[in-house]
All heavy atoms as a GROMACS GRO file, in nm:
protein
  638
    1MET      N    1  15.187  18.990  11.104
    1MET     CA    2  15.243  19.012  11.236
    1MET      C    3  15.293  19.155  11.247
    1MET      O    4  15.357  19.206  11.157
    1MET     CB    5  15.358  18.916  11.260
    1MET     CG    6  15.339  18.826  11.379
    1MET     SD    7  15.484  18.727  11.409
    1MET     CE    8  15.411  18.567  11.388
    2ALA      N    9  15.268  19.219  11.360
    2ALA     CA   10  15.310  19.357  11.380
    2ALA      C   11  15.459  19.366  11.409
    2ALA      O   12  15.513  19.287  11.486
    2ALA     CB   13  15.231  19.417  11.495
    3ARG      N   14  15.521  19.462  11.347
    3ARG     CA   15  15.664  19.486  11.367
    3ARG      C   16  15.680  19.602  11.464
    3ARG      O   17  15.702  19.715  11.423
    3ARG     CB   18  15.732  19.515  11.234
    3ARG     CG   19  15.727  19.397  11.140
    3ARG     CD   20  15.798  19.427  11.009
    3ARG     NE   21  15.795  19.314  10.922
    3ARG     CZ   22  15.886  19.218  10.919
    3ARG    NH1   23  15.988  19.223  11.000
    3ARG    NH2   24  15.876  19.118  10.836
    4LYS      N   25  15.667  19.570  11.593
    4LYS     CA   26  15.672  19.674  11.696
    4LYS      C   27  15.778  19.647  11.801
    4LYS      O   28  15.773  19.702  11.910
    4LYS     CB   29  15.535  19.685  11.763
    4LYS     CG   30  15.425  19.731  11.670
    4LYS     CD   31  15.295  19.744  11.743
    4LYS     CE   32  15.187  19.792  11.648
    4LYS     NZ   33  15.058  19.804  11.714
    5THR      N   34  15.873  19.562  11.771
    5THR     CA   35  15.978  19.528  11.866
    5THR      C   36  16.112  19.577  11.810
    5THR      O   37  16.140  19.562  11.692
    5THR     CB   38  15.983  19.376  11.889
    5THR    OG1   39  15.853  19.332  11.931
    5THR    CG2   40  16.085  19.338  11.994
    6TYR      N   41  16.192  19.635  11.899
    6TYR     CA   42  16.321  19.691  11.861
    6TYR      C   43  16.435  19.611  11.920
    6TYR      O   44  16.428  19.568  12.035
    6TYR     CB   45  16.332  19.836  11.910
    6TYR     CG   46  16.225  19.925  11.854
    6TYR    CD1   47  16.107  19.946  11.925
    6TYR    CD2   48  16.240  19.984  11.731
    6TYR    CE1   49  16.007  20.026  11.874
    6TYR    CE2   50  16.140  20.065  11.678
    6TYR     CZ   51  16.024  20.085  11.751
    6TYR     OH   52  15.926  20.165  11.699
    7LYS      N   53  16.540  19.593  11.842
    7LYS     CA   54  16.664  19.531  11.889
    7LYS      C   55  16.758  19.646  11.922
    7LYS      O   56  16.757  19.749  11.854
    7LYS     CB   57  16.726  19.443  11.781
    7LYS     CG   58  16.631  19.335  11.731
    7LYS     CD   59  16.687  19.264  11.609
    7LYS     CE   60  16.680  19.358  11.491
    7LYS     NZ   61  16.702  19.299  11.361
    8TYR      N   62  16.839  19.629  12.025
    8TYR     CA   63  16.928  19.738  12.063
    8TYR      C   64  17.053  19.688  12.133
    8TYR      O   65  17.057  19.576  12.184
    8TYR     CB   66  16.855  19.838  12.156
    8TYR     CG   67  16.823  19.778  12.291
    8TYR    CD1   68  16.914  19.782  12.395
    8TYR    CD2   69  16.702  19.714  12.314
    8TYR    CE1   70  16.886  19.724  12.517
    8TYR    CE2   71  16.672  19.656  12.435
    8TYR     CZ   72  16.765  19.663  12.536
    8TYR     OH   73  16.738  19.604  12.658
    9HIS      N   74  17.154  19.774  12.133
    9HIS     CA   75  17.272  19.758  12.217
    9HIS      C   76  17.273  19.877  12.311
    9HIS      O   77  17.250  19.990  12.267
    9HIS     CB   78  17.402  19.760  12.134
    9HIS     CG   79  17.417  19.647  12.040
    9HIS    ND1   80  17.422  19.515  12.080
    9HIS    CD2   81  17.429  19.644  11.906
    9HIS    CE1   82  17.437  19.438  11.974
    9HIS    NE2   83  17.441  19.513  11.867
   10PHE      N   84  17.298  19.852  12.438
   10PHE     CA   85  17.319  19.961  12.532
   10PHE      C   86  17.469  19.978  12.544
   10PHE      O   87  17.540  19.884  12.579
   10PHE     CB   88  17.256  19.930  12.668
   10PHE     CG   89  17.266  20.045  12.764
   10PHE    CD1   90  17.181  20.154  12.753
   10PHE    CD2   91  17.362  20.046  12.864
   10PHE    CE1   92  17.191  20.262  12.840
   10PHE    CE2   93  17.372  20.152  12.951
   10PHE     CZ   94  17.286  20.261  12.939
   11LYS      N   95  17.516  20.096  12.513
   11LYS     CA   96  17.660  20.120  12.503
   11LYS      C   97  17.705  20.230  12.598
   11LYS      O   98  17.628  20.317  12.634
   11LYS     CB   99  17.694  20.160  12.360
   11LYS     CG  100  17.654  20.054  12.257
   11LYS     CD  101  17.678  20.099  12.116
   11LYS     CE  102  17.817  20.087  12.071
   11LYS     NZ  103  17.869  19.960  12.032
   12MET      N  104  17.831  20.222  12.631
   12MET     CA  105  17.898  20.330  12.701
   12MET      C  106  18.027  20.351  12.624
   12MET      O  107  18.112  20.263  12.619
   12MET     CB  108  17.926  20.297  12.847
   12MET     CG  109  17.964  20.420  12.926
   12MET     SD  110  17.953  20.401  13.105
   12MET     CE  111  17.781  20.370  13.133
   13GLY      N  112  18.034  20.466  12.556
   13GLY     CA  113  18.145  20.485  12.463
   13GLY      C  114  18.129  20.385  12.349
   13GLY      O  115  18.022  20.372  12.292
   14LYS      N  116  18.235  20.312  12.321
   14LYS     CA  117  18.229  20.212  12.214
   14LYS      C  118  18.198  20.072  12.266
   14LYS      O  119  18.180  19.979  12.189
   14LYS     CB  120  18.361  20.209  12.137
   14LYS     CG  121  18.385  20.336  12.059
   14LYS     CD  122  18.510  20.327  11.976
   14LYS     CE  123  18.529  20.454  11.896
   14LYS     NZ  124  18.644  20.446  11.808
   15LYS      N  125  18.192  20.057  12.398
   15LYS     CA  126  18.170  19.926  12.459
   15LYS      C  127  18.021  19.894  12.472
   15LYS      O  128  17.943  19.975  12.522
   15LYS     CB  129  18.236  19.920  12.596
   15LYS     CG  130  18.224  19.786  12.661
   15LYS     CD  131  18.300  19.777  12.788
   15LYS     CE  132  18.282  19.638  12.844
   15LYS     NZ  133  18.375  19.606  12.948
   16THR      N  134  17.982  19.775  12.428
   16THR     CA  135  17.844  19.728  12.445
   16THR      C  136  17.832  19.662  12.581
   16THR      O  137  17.901  19.564  12.609
   16THR     CB  138  17.807  19.628  12.333
   16THR    OG1  139  17.816  19.694  12.208
   16THR    CG2  140  17.666  19.574  12.354
   17LEU      N  141  17.744  19.717  12.665
   17LEU     CA  142  17.722  19.662  12.798
   17LEU      C  143  17.608  19.563  12.802
   17LEU      O  144  17.603  19.477  12.890
   17LEU     CB  145  17.693  19.775  12.897
   17LEU     CG  146  17.799  19.884  12.910
   17LEU    CD1  147  17.754  19.990  13.008
   17LEU    CD2  148  17.932  19.825  12.952
   18TYR      N  149  17.514  19.575  12.707
   18TYR     CA  150  17.395  19.492  12.710
   18TYR      C  151  17.330  19.494  12.573
   18TYR      O  152  17.329  19.597  12.506
   18TYR     CB  153  17.297  19.548  12.814
   18TYR     CG  154  17.181  19.460  12.847
   18TYR    CD1  155  17.192  19.360  12.943
   18TYR    CD2  156  17.059  19.477  12.785
   18TYR    CE1  157  17.083  19.279  12.973
   18TYR    CE2  158  16.950  19.396  12.814
   18TYR     CZ  159  16.964  19.298  12.910
   18TYR     OH  160  16.857  19.218  12.940
   19SER      N  161  17.278  19.381  12.530
   19SER     CA  162  17.204  19.371  12.404
   19SER      C  163  17.067  19.314  12.437
   19SER      O  164  17.057  19.221  12.518
   19SER     CB  165  17.275  19.278  12.306
   19SER     OG  166  17.404  19.328  12.276
   20GLY      N  167  16.964  19.368  12.375
   20GLY     CA  168  16.832  19.318  12.409
   20GLY      C  169  16.725  19.362  12.311
   20GLY      O  170  16.754  19.418  12.205
   21VAL      N  171  16.600  19.335  12.349
   21VAL     CA  172  16.484  19.370  12.268
   21VAL      C  173  16.382  19.440  12.358
   21VAL      O  174  16.375  19.412  12.478
   21VAL     CB  175  16.422  19.247  12.200
   21VAL    CG1  176  16.524  19.178  12.110
   21VAL    CG2  177  16.366  19.148  12.300
   22THR      N  178  16.305  19.530  12.299
   22THR     CA  179  16.205  19.603  12.374
   22THR      C  180  16.099  19.659  12.280
   22THR      O  181  16.124  19.673  12.160
   22THR     CB  182  16.268  19.719  12.454
   22THR    OG1  183  16.170  19.779  12.537
   22THR    CG2  184  16.330  19.823  12.363
   23LYS      N  185  15.986  19.691  12.334
   23LYS     CA  186  15.881  19.759  12.257
   23LYS      C  187  15.886  19.910  12.280
   23LYS      O  188  15.822  19.985  12.210
   23LYS     CB  189  15.744  19.705  12.295
   23LYS     CG  190  15.727  19.562  12.247
   23LYS     CD  191  15.586  19.513  12.269
   23LYS     CE  192  15.572  19.372  12.222
   23LYS     NZ  193  15.520  19.361  12.089
   24ASP      N  194  15.965  19.957  12.379
   24ASP     CA  195  15.975  20.099  12.413
   24ASP      C  196  16.121  20.135  12.440
   24ASP      O  197  16.171  20.117  12.551
   24ASP     CB  198  15.888  20.128  12.535
   24ASP     CG  199  15.877  20.274  12.570
   24ASP    OD1  200  15.965  20.354  12.531
   24ASP    OD2  201  15.780  20.310  12.638
   25LEU      N  202  16.189  20.188  12.338
   25LEU     CA  203  16.331  20.219  12.350
   25LEU      C  204  16.360  20.326  12.455
   25LEU      O  205  16.457  20.313  12.531
   25LEU     CB  206  16.386  20.266  12.215
   25LEU     CG  207  16.409  20.157  12.110
   25LEU    CD1  208  16.442  20.220  11.975
   25LEU    CD2  209  16.518  20.061  12.153
   26GLU      N  210  16.279  20.429  12.461
   26GLU     CA  211  16.304  20.538  12.556
   26GLU      C  212  16.293  20.489  12.701
   26GLU      O  213  16.377  20.520  12.786
   26GLU     CB  214  16.210  20.654  12.531
   26GLU     CG  215  16.239  20.726  12.400
   26GLU     CD  216  16.137  20.834  12.368
   26GLU    OE1  217  16.046  20.860  12.451
   26GLU    OE2  218  16.148  20.891  12.259
   27LYS      N  219  16.189  20.413  12.730
   27LYS     CA  220  16.171  20.360  12.865
   27LYS      C  221  16.285  20.266  12.900
   27LYS      O  222  16.340  20.272  13.010
   27LYS     CB  223  16.037  20.286  12.875
   27LYS     CG  224  16.012  20.223  13.009
   27LYS     CD  225  15.881  20.148  13.011
   27LYS     CE  226  15.865  20.075  13.144
   27LYS     NZ  227  15.752  19.984  13.141
   28ARG      N  228  16.322  20.179  12.806
   28ARG     CA  229  16.430  20.083  12.833
   28ARG      C  230  16.562  20.155  12.856
   28ARG      O  231  16.641  20.116  12.942
   28ARG     CB  232  16.441  19.983  12.718
   28ARG     CG  233  16.535  19.870  12.746
   28ARG     CD  234  16.486  19.786  12.865
   28ARG     NE  235  16.580  19.679  12.891
   28ARG     CZ  236  16.623  19.646  13.012
   28ARG    NH1  237  16.578  19.708  13.120
   28ARG    NH2  238  16.710  19.549  13.028
   29GLU      N  239  16.587  20.261  12.781
   29GLU     CA  240  16.710  20.337  12.801
   29GLU      C  241  16.715  20.398  12.941
   29GLU      O  242  16.818  20.393  13.008
   29GLU     CB  243  16.724  20.447  12.696
   29GLU     CG  244  16.857  20.520  12.705
   29GLU     CD  245  16.877  20.619  12.593
   29GLU    OE1  246  16.794  20.711  12.580
   29GLU    OE2  247  16.975  20.604  12.519
   30ARG      N  248  16.603  20.452  12.988
   30ARG     CA  249  16.599  20.507  13.124
   30ARG      C  250  16.630  20.398  13.228
   30ARG      O  251  16.705  20.421  13.322
   30ARG     CB  252  16.462  20.569  13.153
   30ARG     CG  253  16.438  20.701  13.085
   30ARG     CD  254  16.313  20.772  13.135
   30ARG     NE  255  16.191  20.692  13.128
   30ARG     CZ  256  16.111  20.687  13.023
   30ARG    NH1  257  16.139  20.756  12.914
   30ARG    NH2  258  16.002  20.613  13.026
   31GLU      N  259  16.572  20.280  13.209
   31GLU     CA  260  16.596  20.170  13.303
   31GLU      C  261  16.743  20.129  13.304
   31GLU      O  262  16.802  20.109  13.410
   31GLU     CB  263  16.510  20.049  13.265
   31GLU     CG  264  16.362  20.070  13.280
   31GLU     CD  265  16.278  19.961  13.216
   31GLU    OE1  266  16.330  19.877  13.140
   31GLU    OE2  267  16.156  19.961  13.242
   32LEU      N  268  16.802  20.117  13.186
   32LEU     CA  269  16.941  20.074  13.177
   32LEU      C  270  17.037  20.180  13.229
   32LEU      O  271  17.141  20.148  13.288
   32LEU     CB  272  16.975  20.033  13.034
   32LEU     CG  273  16.909  19.904  12.988
   32LEU    CD1  274  16.921  19.887  12.838
   32LEU    CD2  275  16.968  19.784  13.061
   33LYS      N  276  17.003  20.307  13.211
   33LYS     CA  277  17.087  20.414  13.267
   33LYS      C  278  17.090  20.407  13.419
   33LYS      O  279  17.192  20.434  13.481
   33LYS     CB  280  17.037  20.551  13.221
   33LYS     CG  281  17.079  20.584  13.079
   33LYS     CD  282  17.036  20.724  13.042
   33LYS     CE  283  17.093  20.760  12.907
   33LYS     NZ  284  17.088  20.904  12.882
   34GLN      N  285  16.978  20.370  13.480
   34GLN     CA  286  16.975  20.355  13.625
   34GLN      C  287  17.067  20.240  13.668
   34GLN      O  288  17.132  20.248  13.772
   34GLN     CB  289  16.834  20.329  13.674
   34GLN     CG  290  16.745  20.450  13.667
   34GLN     CD  291  16.603  20.421  13.715
   34GLN    OE1  292  16.564  20.306  13.736
   34GLN    NE2  293  16.526  20.526  13.731
   35GLU      N  294  17.070  20.135  13.590
   35GLU     CA  295  17.151  20.018  13.624
   35GLU      C  296  17.299  20.036  13.592
   35GLU      O  297  17.385  19.999  13.670
   35GLU     CB  298  17.097  19.896  13.549
   35GLU     CG  299  17.166  19.766  13.585
   35GLU     CD  300  17.103  19.645  13.520
   35GLU    OE1  301  16.990  19.655  13.469
   35GLU    OE2  302  17.167  19.539  13.520
   36PHE      N  303  17.330  20.092  13.474
   36PHE     CA  304  17.468  20.098  13.427
   36PHE      C  305  17.532  20.236  13.434
   36PHE      O  306  17.653  20.247  13.424
   36PHE     CB  307  17.476  20.049  13.281
   36PHE     CG  308  17.450  19.902  13.266
   36PHE    CD1  309  17.330  19.858  13.214
   36PHE    CD2  310  17.544  19.808  13.303
   36PHE    CE1  311  17.305  19.722  13.197
   36PHE    CE2  312  17.521  19.672  13.288
   36PHE     CZ  313  17.400  19.629  13.236
   37GLY      N  314  17.453  20.342  13.444
   37GLY     CA  315  17.510  20.476  13.452
   37GLY      C  316  17.453  20.569  13.347
   37GLY      O  317  17.416  20.528  13.237
   38GLU      N  318  17.447  20.696  13.383
   38GLU     CA  319  17.386  20.798  13.299
   38GLU      C  320  17.460  20.824  13.168
   38GLU      O  321  17.404  20.882  13.076
   38GLU     CB  322  17.371  20.929  13.376
   38GLU     CG  323  17.262  20.924  13.481
   38GLU     CD  324  17.123  20.905  13.422
   38GLU    OE1  325  17.091  20.966  13.318
   38GLU    OE2  326  17.045  20.827  13.481
   39ASP      N  327  17.586  20.784  13.157
   39ASP     CA  328  17.662  20.807  13.034
   39ASP      C  329  17.628  20.707  12.925
   39ASP      O  330  17.668  20.723  12.810
   39ASP     CB  331  17.813  20.803  13.061
   39ASP     CG  332  17.859  20.922  13.144
   39ASP    OD1  333  17.789  21.025  13.143
   39ASP    OD2  334  17.965  20.910  13.209
   40GLY      N  335  17.555  20.603  12.959
   40GLY     CA  336  17.518  20.502  12.861
   40GLY      C  337  17.408  20.549  12.769
   40GLY      O  338  17.336  20.645  12.798
   41TYR      N  339  17.396  20.479  12.656
   41TYR     CA  340  17.292  20.514  12.558
   41TYR      C  341  17.254  20.391  12.478
   41TYR      O  342  17.332  20.296  12.466
   41TYR     CB  343  17.340  20.625  12.464
   41TYR     CG  344  17.461  20.586  12.382
   41TYR    CD1  345  17.447  20.535  12.254
   41TYR    CD2  346  17.589  20.598  12.435
   41TYR    CE1  347  17.558  20.498  12.180
   41TYR    CE2  348  17.700  20.562  12.362
   41TYR     CZ  349  17.684  20.512  12.233
   41TYR     OH  350  17.795  20.474  12.160
   42ILE      N  351  17.133  20.393  12.424
   42ILE     CA  352  17.086  20.284  12.339
   42ILE      C  353  17.116  20.316  12.194
   42ILE      O  354  17.094  20.427  12.147
   42ILE     CB  355  16.935  20.261  12.359
   42ILE    CG1  356  16.913  20.175  12.484
   42ILE    CG2  357  16.872  20.193  12.236
   42ILE    CD1  358  16.771  20.131  12.507
   43LYS      N  359  17.167  20.216  12.124
   43LYS     CA  360  17.185  20.223  11.979
   43LYS      C  361  17.093  20.119  11.919
   43LYS      O  362  17.110  19.999  11.942
   43LYS     CB  363  17.330  20.195  11.942
   43LYS     CG  364  17.353  20.187  11.793
   43LYS     CD  365  17.477  20.260  11.754
   43LYS     CE  366  17.510  20.244  11.609
   43LYS     NZ  367  17.430  20.322  11.520
   44GLN      N  368  16.994  20.165  11.846
   44GLN     CA  369  16.899  20.074  11.783
   44GLN      C  370  16.970  19.994  11.675
   44GLN      O  371  17.053  20.046  11.601
   44GLN     CB  372  16.784  20.153  11.721
   44GLN     CG  373  16.677  20.065  11.660
   44GLN     CD  374  16.561  20.146  11.605
   44GLN    OE1  375  16.527  20.250  11.658
   44GLN    NE2  376  16.499  20.096  11.500
   45VAL      N  377  16.937  19.866  11.666
   45VAL     CA  378  16.995  19.777  11.564
   45VAL      C  379  16.886  19.746  11.462
   45VAL      O  380  16.786  19.682  11.495
   45VAL     CB  381  17.047  19.646  11.629
   45VAL    CG1  382  17.099  19.553  11.522
   45VAL    CG2  383  17.153  19.676  11.733
   46GLY      N  384  16.902  19.794  11.341
   46GLY     CA  385  16.804  19.767  11.236
   46GLY      C  386  16.672  19.836  11.260
   46GLY      O  387  16.660  19.927  11.342
   47ARG      N  388  16.573  19.790  11.188
   47ARG     CA  389  16.438  19.845  11.198
   47ARG      C  390  16.355  19.765  11.296
   47ARG      O  391  16.394  19.657  11.339
   47ARG     CB  392  16.371  19.840  11.061
   47ARG     CG  393  16.440  19.925  10.959
   47ARG     CD  394  16.368  19.917  10.828
   47ARG     NE  395  16.435  20.003  10.730
   47ARG     CZ  396  16.400  20.011  10.605
   47ARG    NH1  397  16.302  19.937  10.559
   47ARG    NH2  398  16.465  20.091  10.524
   48ALA      N  399  16.237  19.818  11.328
   48ALA     CA  400  16.144  19.744  11.413
   48ALA      C  401  16.112  19.610  11.346
   48ALA      O  402  16.108  19.600  11.224
   48ALA     CB  403  16.016  19.824  11.434
   49THR      N  404  16.091  19.509  11.429
   49THR     CA  405  16.069  19.374  11.379
   49THR      C  406  15.962  19.307  11.463
   49THR      O  407  15.904  19.368  11.552
   49THR     CB  408  16.203  19.296  11.382
   49THR    OG1  409  16.186  19.170  11.320
   49THR    CG2  410  16.255  19.276  11.522
   50THR      N  411  15.936  19.181  11.438
   50THR     CA  412  15.841  19.106  11.519
   50THR      C  413  15.912  19.058  11.646
   50THR      O  414  16.036  19.046  11.649
   50THR     CB  415  15.786  18.984  11.444
   50THR    OG1  416  15.893  18.893  11.420
   50THR    CG2  417  15.720  19.024  11.313
   51MET      N  418  15.835  19.029  11.749
   51MET     CA  419  15.894  18.979  11.873
   51MET      C  420  15.967  18.847  11.847
   51MET      O  421  16.077  18.826  11.898
   51MET     CB  422  15.787  18.960  11.980
   51MET     CG  423  15.843  18.908  12.112
   51MET     SD  424  15.970  19.011  12.188
   51MET     CE  425  15.869  19.132  12.269
   52ASP      N  426  15.910  18.759  11.768
   52ASP     CA  427  15.975  18.630  11.739
   52ASP      C  428  16.112  18.651  11.674
   52ASP      O  429  16.211  18.588  11.714
   52ASP     CB  430  15.888  18.544  11.648
   52ASP     CG  431  15.765  18.489  11.720
   52ASP    OD1  432  15.763  18.488  11.845
   52ASP    OD2  433  15.671  18.446  11.650
   53GLU      N  434  16.119  18.738  11.573
   53GLU     CA  435  16.246  18.765  11.506
   53GLU      C  436  16.346  18.830  11.601
   53GLU      O  437  16.465  18.800  11.600
   53GLU     CB  438  16.225  18.852  11.383
   53GLU     CG  439  16.152  18.780  11.271
   53GLU     CD  440  16.110  18.873  11.158
   53GLU    OE1  441  16.111  18.996  11.175
   53GLU    OE2  442  16.075  18.821  11.051
   54ALA      N  443  16.297  18.921  11.686
   54ALA     CA  444  16.384  18.989  11.781
   54ALA      C  445  16.442  18.890  11.882
   54ALA      O  446  16.559  18.900  11.919
   54ALA     CB  447  16.308  19.100  11.852
   55LEU      N  448  16.362  18.795  11.928
   55LEU     CA  449  16.411  18.697  12.025
   55LEU      C  450  16.515  18.604  11.964
   55LEU      O  451  16.609  18.562  12.031
   55LEU     CB  452  16.294  18.618  12.084
   55LEU     CG  453  16.203  18.699  12.176
   55LEU    CD1  454  16.083  18.616  12.218
   55LEU    CD2  455  16.278  18.752  12.296
   56VAL      N  456  16.502  18.572  11.836
   56VAL     CA  457  16.606  18.494  11.766
   56VAL      C  458  16.736  18.573  11.766
   56VAL      O  459  16.843  18.520  11.796
   56VAL     CB  460  16.561  18.457  11.623
   56VAL    CG1  461  16.677  18.402  11.542
   56VAL    CG2  462  16.446  18.357  11.628
   57TRP      N  463  16.728  18.702  11.733
   57TRP     CA  464  16.847  18.788  11.732
   57TRP      C  465  16.910  18.794  11.871
   57TRP      O  466  17.032  18.783  11.885
   57TRP     CB  467  16.806  18.929  11.686
   57TRP     CG  468  16.917  19.028  11.692
   57TRP    CD1  469  17.012  19.051  11.596
   57TRP    CD2  470  16.947  19.118  11.798
   57TRP    NE1  471  17.097  19.151  11.637
   57TRP    CE2  472  17.058  19.194  11.762
   57TRP    CE3  473  16.888  19.143  11.922
   57TRP    CZ2  474  17.114  19.292  11.843
   57TRP    CZ3  475  16.943  19.241  12.004
   57TRP    CH2  476  17.054  19.314  11.965
   58GLU      N  477  16.826  18.809  11.976
   58GLU     CA  478  16.879  18.815  12.112
   58GLU      C  479  16.951  18.686  12.149
   58GLU      O  480  17.057  18.687  12.211
   58GLU     CB  481  16.766  18.844  12.211
   58GLU     CG  482  16.817  18.867  12.352
   58GLU     CD  483  16.704  18.895  12.449
   58GLU    OE1  484  16.600  18.826  12.443
   58GLU    OE2  485  16.721  18.986  12.530
   59SER      N  486  16.895  18.574  12.108
   59SER     CA  487  16.958  18.444  12.133
   59SER      C  488  17.094  18.436  12.064
   59SER      O  489  17.192  18.387  12.121
   59SER     CB  490  16.866  18.332  12.085
   59SER     OG  491  16.926  18.208  12.101
   60GLU      N  492  17.102  18.487  11.942
   60GLU     CA  493  17.230  18.490  11.868
   60GLU      C  494  17.331  18.577  11.940
   60GLU      O  495  17.449  18.542  11.950
   60GLU     CB  496  17.209  18.541  11.726
   60GLU     CG  497  17.134  18.445  11.638
   60GLU     CD  498  17.091  18.507  11.505
   60GLU    OE1  499  17.104  18.632  11.487
   60GLU    OE2  500  17.045  18.431  11.419
   61GLN      N  501  17.287  18.691  11.992
   61GLN     CA  502  17.378  18.779  12.067
   61GLN      C  503  17.436  18.706  12.187
   61GLN      O  504  17.556  18.717  12.215
   61GLN     CB  505  17.304  18.906  12.112
   61GLN     CG  506  17.257  18.995  12.000
   61GLN     CD  507  17.371  19.047  11.916
   61GLN    OE1  508  17.462  19.111  11.966
   61GLN    NE2  509  17.366  19.016  11.788
   62ALA      N  510  17.354  18.632  12.259
   62ALA     CA  511  17.401  18.556  12.375
   62ALA      C  512  17.503  18.450  12.333
   62ALA      O  513  17.607  18.433  12.399
   62ALA     CB  514  17.284  18.491  12.448
   63ARG      N  515  17.476  18.382  12.222
   63ARG     CA  516  17.571  18.280  12.173
   63ARG      C  517  17.703  18.342  12.133
   63ARG      O  518  17.808  18.280  12.146
   63ARG     CB  519  17.511  18.205  12.054
   63ARG     CG  520  17.417  18.094  12.092
   63ARG     CD  521  17.393  17.996  11.978
   63ARG     NE  522  17.372  18.059  11.850
   63ARG     CZ  523  17.255  18.090  11.797
   63ARG    NH1  524  17.144  18.064  11.863
   63ARG    NH2  525  17.246  18.146  11.678
   64TRP      N  526  17.702  18.465  12.084
   64TRP     CA  527  17.824  18.534  12.042
   64TRP      C  528  17.899  18.597  12.159
   64TRP      O  529  18.002  18.660  12.142
   64TRP     CB  530  17.794  18.641  11.938
   64TRP     CG  531  17.743  18.587  11.809
   64TRP    CD1  532  17.761  18.462  11.758
   64TRP    CD2  533  17.663  18.656  11.712
   64TRP    NE1  534  17.697  18.449  11.637
   64TRP    CE2  535  17.637  18.567  11.607
   64TRP    CE3  536  17.611  18.784  11.706
   64TRP    CZ2  537  17.562  18.601  11.496
   64TRP    CZ3  538  17.536  18.820  11.596
   64TRP    CH2  539  17.512  18.728  11.492
   65GLY      N  540  17.844  18.582  12.280
   65GLY     CA  541  17.912  18.631  12.398
   65GLY      C  542  17.874  18.771  12.442
   65GLY      O  543  17.932  18.824  12.536
   66ASN      N  544  17.776  18.832  12.376
   66ASN     CA  545  17.729  18.963  12.419
   66ASN      C  546  17.637  18.947  12.538
   66ASN      O  547  17.557  18.855  12.542
   66ASN     CB  548  17.655  19.035  12.305
   66ASN     CG  549  17.748  19.076  12.194
   66ASN    OD1  550  17.865  19.105  12.217
   66ASN    ND2  551  17.697  19.079  12.073
   67PRO      N  552  17.647  19.035  12.637
   67PRO     CA  553  17.560  19.024  12.754
   67PRO      C  554  17.415  19.053  12.717
   67PRO      O  555  17.384  19.156  12.658
   67PRO     CB  556  17.615  19.129  12.851
   67PRO     CG  557  17.693  19.224  12.766
   67PRO     CD  558  17.738  19.148  12.645
   68THR      N  559  17.326  18.960  12.748
   68THR     CA  560  17.184  18.973  12.721
   68THR      C  561  17.107  18.918  12.840
   68THR      O  562  17.165  18.854  12.928
   68THR     CB  563  17.140  18.892  12.596
   68THR    OG1  564  17.157  18.753  12.625
   68THR    CG2  565  17.218  18.930  12.472
   69ARG      N  566  16.978  18.940  12.840
   69ARG     CA  567  16.892  18.882  12.943
   69ARG      C  568  16.912  18.730  12.944
   69ARG      O  569  16.922  18.667  13.048
   69ARG     CB  570  16.747  18.919  12.913
   69ARG     CG  571  16.644  18.852  12.998
   69ARG     CD  572  16.504  18.895  12.957
   69ARG     NE  573  16.480  18.884  12.814
   69ARG     CZ  574  16.435  18.776  12.753
   69ARG    NH1  575  16.409  18.668  12.823
   69ARG    NH2  576  16.416  18.774  12.623
   70MET      N  577  16.920  18.669  12.826
   70MET     CA  578  16.934  18.524  12.816
   70MET      C  579  17.067  18.476  12.873
   70MET      O  580  17.073  18.376  12.942
   70MET     CB  581  16.922  18.480  12.670
   70MET     CG  582  16.786  18.506  12.612
   70MET     SD  583  16.785  18.472  12.436
   70MET     CE  584  16.615  18.431  12.413
   71SER      N  585  17.176  18.547  12.843
   71SER     CA  586  17.306  18.505  12.894
   71SER      C  587  17.316  18.526  13.044
   71SER      O  588  17.379  18.449  13.115
   71SER     CB  589  17.420  18.578  12.821
   71SER     OG  590  17.416  18.716  12.845
   72LEU      N  591  17.253  18.632  13.096
   72LEU     CA  592  17.257  18.657  13.240
   72LEU      C  593  17.176  18.553  13.316
   72LEU      O  594  17.216  18.508  13.422
   72LEU     CB  595  17.206  18.798  13.269
   72LEU     CG  596  17.290  18.911  13.211
   72LEU    CD1  597  17.225  19.046  13.239
   72LEU    CD2  598  17.432  18.908  13.265
   73VAL      N  599  17.062  18.510  13.261
   73VAL     CA  600  16.981  18.406  13.323
   73VAL      C  601  17.060  18.276  13.327
   73VAL      O  602  17.064  18.207  13.427
   73VAL     CB  603  16.847  18.387  13.248
   73VAL    CG1  604  16.777  18.259  13.293
   73VAL    CG2  605  16.758  18.508  13.269
   74GLY      N  606  17.131  18.244  13.220
   74GLY     CA  607  17.211  18.122  13.215
   74GLY      C  608  17.321  18.121  13.319
   74GLY      O  609  17.350  18.020  13.380
   75LYS      N  610  17.385  18.236  13.345
   75LYS     CA  611  17.491  18.243  13.443
   75LYS      C  612  17.439  18.228  13.585
   75LYS      O  613  17.502  18.166  13.667
   75LYS     CB  614  17.567  18.376  13.430
   75LYS     CG  615  17.653  18.382  13.307
   75LYS     CD  616  17.728  18.514  13.299
   75LYS     CE  617  17.811  18.516  13.174
   75LYS     NZ  618  17.882  18.642  13.156
   76SER      N  619  17.322  18.286  13.613
   76SER     CA  620  17.269  18.278  13.748
   76SER      C  621  17.218  18.138  13.779
   76SER      O  622  17.207  18.099  13.894
   76SER     CB  623  17.159  18.381  13.769
   76SER     OG  624  17.048  18.353  13.687
   77ALA      N  625  17.185  18.061  13.676
   77ALA     CA  626  17.134  17.926  13.697
   77ALA      C  627  17.244  17.826  13.727
   77ALA      O  628  17.220  17.719  13.775
   77ALA     CB  629  17.055  17.881  13.574
   78LYS      N  630  17.369  17.863  13.699
   78LYS     CA  631  17.482  17.770  13.720
   78LYS      C  632  17.526  17.766  13.863
   78LYS      O  633  17.514  17.854  13.939
   78LYS     CB  634  17.600  17.811  13.632
   78LYS     CG  635  17.571  17.786  13.485
   78LYS     CD  636  17.690  17.824  13.402
   78LYS     CE  637  17.660  17.800  13.256
   78LYS     NZ  638  17.765  17.836  13.169
   0.00000   0.00000   0.00000
């Protein structure tokens, strides 16, 4: 399996605003800066991994209370 997926935290200062996975860190950072502000930045977590492993990590982040795509979908469904 190809290890082409990155785990990341989007941060502003020391605060994590979003945790997620992507295949293109630079593009994702540009998208998140538009949403959260130009002062934000991506901090890569670990090395590139498989999409399956990255999605497990993202699910764990949501369970730990970090904002993720999964946690935001769950809130909008309520």
